[in-house]
C-alpha atoms as one frame of an Amber mdcrd trajectory, in Angstrom:
protein
   0.000   0.000   0.000   2.897   2.371   0.729   4.968   1.437  -2.288   3.377
   3.891  -4.762   4.432   6.901  -2.659   7.362   5.753  -0.478  10.593   4.184
  -1.776  11.230   0.645  -0.536  14.751   1.567   0.636  13.507   3.688   3.546
  14.248   2.160   6.962  10.565   2.191   7.917   9.680   0.387   4.694  12.290
  -2.277   5.387  10.931  -2.735   8.909   7.339  -3.057   7.700   8.324  -5.582
   5.033   9.560  -8.017   7.686   7.768  -9.770  10.549   7.505  -7.459  13.542
   9.938  -8.072  16.387   8.499  -9.261  19.720   7.758  -6.397  22.063   6.083
  -5.893  25.418   4.072  -2.899  24.071   2.922  -3.695  20.496   0.415  -0.829
  20.476   3.072   1.720  21.400   5.346   0.262  18.694   2.519   0.559  16.167
   1.956   4.225  17.111   5.674   4.949  16.694   5.712   3.318  13.254   2.635
   5.274  12.224   4.345   8.495  13.384   7.402   7.691  11.256   5.253   6.921
   8.215   3.381  10.209   8.627   6.639  12.173   8.724   7.824  10.434   5.529
   4.514  11.147   3.832   4.634  14.812   4.833   8.010  15.226   3.163   6.616
  13.930  -0.125   2.984  15.043  -0.254   1.549  18.138  -1.887   1.426  21.245
   0.360  -2.367  21.047   0.400  -2.163  17.798   2.384   0.186  19.113   5.104
  -2.607  20.232   7.489  -4.239  16.806   7.387  -0.992  15.058   8.292  -0.169
  17.648  10.989  -3.537  16.994  12.642  -2.821  13.261  12.732   0.627  13.855
  14.245  -0.864  16.065  16.968  -3.453  13.409  17.809  -0.946  10.591  18.253
   1.473  12.852  20.180  -1.122  13.628  22.828  -1.054  11.324  25.875  -3.908
   8.813  25.932  -4.862   5.925  28.167  -3.956   2.370  27.244  -7.627   1.569
  26.640  -7.788   4.243  23.940  -4.616   3.097  22.120  -6.289   0.435  19.929
  -8.890   2.856  18.622  -6.253   5.547  18.076  -3.991   3.168  16.161  -6.814
   1.857  13.947  -8.043   5.377  13.171  -4.503   6.547  12.383  -3.806   3.619
  10.043  -7.142   4.176   8.289  -6.283   7.864   7.815  -2.828   6.947   6.488
  -4.446   4.722   3.847  -6.725   7.567   2.803  -3.773   9.944   2.531  -1.860
   7.414   0.431  -4.823   7.027  -1.927  -4.979  10.796  -2.299  -1.237  11.051
  -2.915  -1.420   8.238  -5.463  -4.176  10.103  -7.264  -2.114  13.301  -7.167
   0.866  11.471  -8.602  -1.253   9.904 -11.315  -2.735  13.270 -12.291   0.721
  14.829 -12.392   1.981  12.103 -14.689  -1.039  12.497 -16.963  -0.496  16.247
 -17.221   3.086  15.630 -18.348   2.121  13.166 -21.097   1.924  14.073 -24.757
  -0.989  13.178 -27.007   0.606   9.950 -28.252   1.541   8.837 -24.746  -1.942
   9.649 -23.473  -3.465   7.634 -26.307  -1.205   4.730 -25.416  -2.181   4.908
 -21.743  -5.900   4.987 -22.507  -5.502   2.145 -24.996  -3.672  -0.063 -22.506
  -6.305   0.548 -19.832  -9.111  -0.228 -22.277  -7.377  -3.445 -23.319  -6.923
  -4.503 -19.710 -10.583  -3.908 -18.884 -11.784  -5.657 -22.033  -9.713  -8.723
 -21.235 -10.941  -8.881 -17.632 -14.564  -8.531 -18.706 -14.471 -11.186 -21.432
 -12.559 -13.689 -19.289 -15.060 -13.201 -16.476 -18.074 -13.628 -18.766 -16.797
 -16.742 -20.526 -15.216 -18.597 -17.628 -11.510 -17.912 -18.016  -8.891 -18.527
 -20.657 -10.125 -21.963 -21.691 -13.664 -20.673 -22.185 -12.309 -18.015 -24.541
  -9.744 -20.028 -26.481 -11.817 -23.156 -27.172 -14.560 -21.319 -29.137 -11.828
 -19.459 -31.030 -10.155 -22.717 -32.113 -13.501 -24.205 -33.141 -14.306 -21.071
 -35.144 -10.992 -21.163 -37.009 -11.227 -24.925 -37.583 -14.596 -24.694 -39.338
 -13.154 -22.451 -42.045 -12.940 -23.876 -45.559 -10.556 -21.168 -46.796  -7.303
 -22.383 -48.309  -4.423 -20.812 -50.153  -4.524 -17.516 -48.265  -1.288 -15.787
 -47.307  -2.876 -14.452 -44.142  -2.953 -16.436 -40.884  -5.993 -18.713 -40.543
  -7.843 -16.541 -38.017  -7.444 -13.405 -40.135  -8.670 -15.184 -43.254 -11.583
 -16.568 -41.271 -12.471 -13.075 -40.074 -12.435 -11.701 -43.628 -14.707 -14.555
 -44.702 -17.173 -13.688 -41.929 -17.145 -10.005 -42.872 -17.874 -10.812 -46.516
 -20.794 -13.095 -45.640 -24.340 -11.825 -46.292 -25.347 -13.242 -42.895 -25.196
 -10.643 -40.141 -22.348 -11.245 -37.708 -22.961 -11.920 -34.035 -20.868 -12.977
 -31.058 -21.228 -16.208 -29.106 -23.355 -15.677 -26.014 -21.667 -16.091 -22.625
 -22.471 -19.322 -20.764 -25.676 -19.500 -18.705 -27.273 -16.558 -20.487 -29.945
 -18.681 -22.201 -32.888 -19.708 -20.031 -33.943 -23.378 -20.257 -37.241 -23.967
 -22.119 -40.341 -24.180 -20.002 -42.108 -27.490 -19.530 -44.723 -28.125 -22.230
 -43.374 -25.586 -24.726 -43.078 -26.472 -28.396 -39.671 -27.608 -29.661 -37.665
 -24.739 -31.147 -37.911 -24.301 -34.882 -34.772 -24.788 -36.972 -32.597 -21.715
 -36.678 -31.314 -19.956 -39.777 -27.563 -20.056 -40.483 -25.586 -17.837 -38.171
 -22.347 -15.934 -38.604 -21.106 -16.296 -35.026 -17.735 -14.915 -33.927 -15.757
 -16.168 -30.889 -15.684 -14.242 -27.584 -12.474 -12.344 -28.355 -14.513 -10.172
 -30.756 -17.165  -9.290 -28.157 -16.270  -5.622 -27.739 -15.090  -5.262 -31.342
 -18.455  -6.432 -32.672 -19.906  -2.919 -33.229 -16.936  -2.028 -35.423 -17.122
  -5.370 -37.247 -20.834  -4.877 -37.841 -20.094  -1.474 -39.355 -17.348  -2.980
 -41.551 -19.750  -5.628 -42.820 -22.322  -2.969 -43.694 -19.634  -0.817 -45.280
 -18.461  -3.658 -47.514 -21.988  -4.460 -48.647 -22.719  -0.793 -49.370 -19.436
  -0.491 -51.252 -20.185  -3.508 -53.437 -23.783  -2.426 -54.034 -22.566   0.989
 -55.150 -20.120  -0.616 -57.567 -22.858  -2.886 -58.959 -25.151   0.067 -59.610
 -22.320   1.955 -61.282 -21.721  -0.950 -63.660 -25.425  -1.102 -64.408 -25.823
   2.647 -64.963 -22.557   3.292 -66.862 -21.528   0.069 -68.624 -19.570   1.942
 -71.304 -17.478   3.888 -68.773 -15.284   0.843 -68.210 -13.904   0.883 -71.742
 -10.527   2.512 -72.362 -10.274   3.555 -68.718  -6.845   4.775 -67.516  -4.887
   2.412 -65.346  -4.581   4.959 -62.546  -7.879   6.808 -62.076  -6.436   8.853
 -59.233  -4.133  10.604 -61.670  -6.990  11.814 -63.837  -7.790  15.509 -63.792
 -10.679  16.880 -61.776 -12.446  17.895 -64.960 -12.547  14.280 -66.060 -14.204
  13.374 -62.782 -16.988  15.930 -63.204 -20.020  14.592 -65.012 -23.096  12.386
 -64.719 -21.107   9.444 -63.397 -19.634  11.422 -60.514 -22.999  12.964 -59.691
 -24.600   9.527 -59.772 -21.907   7.995 -57.555 -22.157  10.822 -55.066 -25.914
  10.464 -54.759 -25.849   6.663 -54.510 -23.090   6.661 -51.917 -24.887   9.305
 -49.877 -27.952   7.073 -49.747 -26.039   3.926 -48.817 -23.508   5.426 -46.417
 -26.302   7.159 -44.501 -27.590   3.751 -43.415 -24.111   2.744 -42.231 -23.744
   5.838 -40.072 -27.167   5.300 -38.485 -26.104   1.862 -37.263 -27.750  -1.520
 -37.343 -30.563  -0.807 -34.879 -32.204   2.015 -36.820 -35.018   1.656 -39.314
 -33.643   1.660 -42.856 -34.720   4.784 -44.663 -33.046   4.049 -47.982 -35.708
   2.267 -49.967 -34.915   0.132 -52.953 -37.074   2.389 -55.064 -34.699   5.285
 -54.375 -31.801   3.364 -55.867 -33.959   2.342 -58.803 -34.939   5.965 -59.418
 -31.300   7.013 -59.594 -30.488   4.397 -62.237 -33.646   5.216 -64.191 -32.679
   8.892 -64.150 -29.296   8.026 -65.689 -31.033   5.921 -68.331 -33.026   8.998
 -69.347 -29.784  10.759 -70.226 -27.056   9.643 -72.585 -23.549  11.046 -73.048
 -23.021  12.972 -76.284 -19.882  12.816 -78.302 -18.368  15.834 -76.570 -19.041
  14.402 -73.131 -22.009  16.596 -72.212 -25.419  15.326 -71.123 -28.135  15.285
 -73.752 -31.776  14.336 -73.049 -32.938  11.179 -74.782 -36.417   9.953 -75.613
 -38.834   9.169 -72.834 -38.453   5.623 -71.464 -41.372   3.341 -71.999 -42.993
   1.681 -69.019 -41.607  -1.688 -70.083 -38.055  -0.344 -70.367 -38.260   1.396
 -67.005 -39.589  -1.742 -65.338 -36.775  -3.757 -66.929 -34.212  -1.385 -65.453
 -35.809  -1.584 -62.019 -35.767  -5.375 -62.134 -32.092  -5.340 -63.040 -31.372
  -3.052 -60.074 -33.266  -5.335 -57.704 -31.412  -8.349 -59.040 -27.868  -6.985
 -59.136 -27.765  -5.691 -55.548 -28.872  -9.016 -54.081 -26.031 -10.636 -52.165
 -26.514 -13.921 -54.030 -26.178 -12.266 -57.444 -23.012 -13.469 -59.298 -21.862
  -9.903 -59.989 -22.320  -8.940 -56.338 -20.377 -12.014 -55.213 -17.587 -11.348
 -57.701 -17.125  -7.750 -56.598 -17.320  -8.692 -52.929 -14.558 -11.270 -53.439
 -12.444  -8.683 -55.219 -12.872  -6.166 -52.414 -12.066  -8.703 -49.682  -9.069
 -10.054 -51.608  -7.740  -6.516 -52.074  -8.028  -5.798 -48.350  -6.387  -9.110
 -47.436  -3.517  -8.637 -49.880  -2.938  -5.099 -48.685  -2.780  -6.205 -45.047
  -0.326  -8.964 -45.925   1.821  -6.638 -48.049   2.333  -4.043 -45.320   6.053
  -3.344 -44.769   7.585  -5.296 -41.932   9.918  -3.006 -40.033  11.397  -5.908
 -38.088  13.715  -8.464 -39.644  11.396 -11.350 -38.840   7.669 -11.649 -38.868
   5.902 -11.737 -35.557   4.672 -15.247 -34.706   1.136 -14.009 -34.141  -0.816
 -12.687 -37.103  -0.901 -10.169 -38.572   2.838 -10.506 -38.034   3.917  -7.143
 -39.422   1.117  -5.170 -37.727   2.771  -5.407 -34.334   2.085  -2.082 -32.717
   4.554   0.788 -32.983   7.524  -1.075 -34.369  10.153   1.634 -34.839   8.358
   3.439 -37.621   9.877   6.907 -37.684   9.341   8.629 -34.353   6.122   6.804
 -33.512   6.180   5.454 -29.975   5.192   1.935 -29.060   1.521   1.083 -29.424
   0.764   4.050 -31.710  -0.456   1.808 -34.506  -2.892   4.342 -35.958  -0.142
   6.537 -37.371   1.626   3.501 -38.815  -1.462   2.314 -40.674  -2.329   5.747
 -42.001   1.156   5.993 -43.488   0.792   2.681 -45.325  -2.747   3.151 -46.611
  -1.529   5.459 -49.368  -0.302   2.422 -51.319  -3.720   0.730 -51.526  -3.988
  -0.465 -55.146  -6.948   0.229 -57.411  -9.285  -2.755 -57.681 -11.145  -3.635
 -60.871 -14.751  -2.574 -60.489 -13.859   0.008 -57.825 -11.964   2.514 -59.960
 -14.102   5.541 -59.185 -12.721   7.898 -56.553 -15.793   7.447 -54.352 -15.271
   3.687 -54.278 -11.528   4.030 -53.757 -12.119   6.163 -50.672 -14.711   3.763
 -49.285 -12.410   0.787 -49.850  -9.584   2.579 -48.035 -11.944   3.313 -45.152
 -12.954  -0.350 -44.917  -9.308  -1.429 -45.056  -8.349   0.987 -42.304 -11.137
  -0.216 -40.024 -10.306  -3.886 -40.638  -6.680  -3.182 -39.744  -7.732  -1.324
 -36.596  -9.738  -4.350 -35.471  -7.020  -6.872 -36.297  -4.316  -4.944 -34.453
  -6.539  -4.407 -31.433  -7.457  -8.092 -31.162  -3.827  -9.110 -31.542  -2.760
  -6.807 -28.729  -5.486  -7.883 -26.302  -5.559 -11.608 -27.114  -2.034 -12.471
 -28.170  -2.012 -15.573 -25.971  -5.300 -16.795 -27.465  -4.027 -16.307 -31.030
  -0.693 -17.993 -30.330  -0.273 -21.539 -31.735   1.081 -22.748 -28.379  -0.401
 -20.523 -25.668   1.067 -20.416 -22.155  -0.593 -22.400 -19.405  -2.942 -19.743
 -18.041  -5.992 -21.906 -17.410  -8.487 -20.099 -15.281  -6.912 -16.670 -15.759
């Protein structure tokens, strides 16, 4: 209790660390030790705490009867503990005030990781209750040929699934069925993640929605502007701003505004983007064609049959089981996976726990340990352009998804390194 504020080399600290010597007056000895501790604390405390310590010294210096010694000693020790707690808080606040932004971020991150680990281990019954579902989850993956570690590839597969992700419930959270109730109906397929993703699940849910919105936007772009993919430059980022201005950019901006609005509202809100809104945007493009000089020119009015055909194509192409949707989703996920794997490794050897080269704060410039955000932002500039996602709106959304996936992977690796390790230490019950 005294160690945070008093050095262990003090004589009184050495005495208190050993068994007390036999004495004929243990209460008097305890009062003398308390007096010495108070003097040491007064030399080191903030000036605002001097009156409190002086009052305690005056109380124990006054003569009292032997019957009152036990109560005096207990009250003095209790007051000493309160003073030490206050001094520890003062010291902690002083250290925080001296920290820079990066160091403060590191401190907050470490505390959040510690609390997350304690909570999850308590909910799921210790290390074994956390690791066993993780191994089962990785083992049920049918992915092969990936350069990423198995758990990372399995996570990317779950994020690309049309089934909404969820996290395995803690034990004893499901009530047993009542007597006489009907047997439960067959449950639909579930996309269940292991407990280590419990507190990351809101971010993962957002990533899943972001990927689906990104792919849907690309599908609608292909449907609305099929000729824009011919003779397209290899590097669309290098094109001039004037080339970006036009019906396609206006269309992409409107579509992405509709889709991204649902992502920002979260998964518990009522969807306001109706399918008919997306259909209307594509129909509006169909009512305009691009003239030879690149300017918009009105075309003839669409017949009811043609407009209905376009709306059917929109409804079909943005379904997650549509072949085009699946193809573009695979391309997006493969691009993110390859980019994560291709990140520069600033150490000479890969870290044994995946993603090996995402180990936090590894001597990248002047970034301190655990400041992984700056490292990832530096490397995201090299994200390659993916076929089907060449438009600047899609490039930005793909970079955002990549950044959030990397944030999640690094966080999980830092908190659950022992769970991810092939041969974890023997920490059963931790």
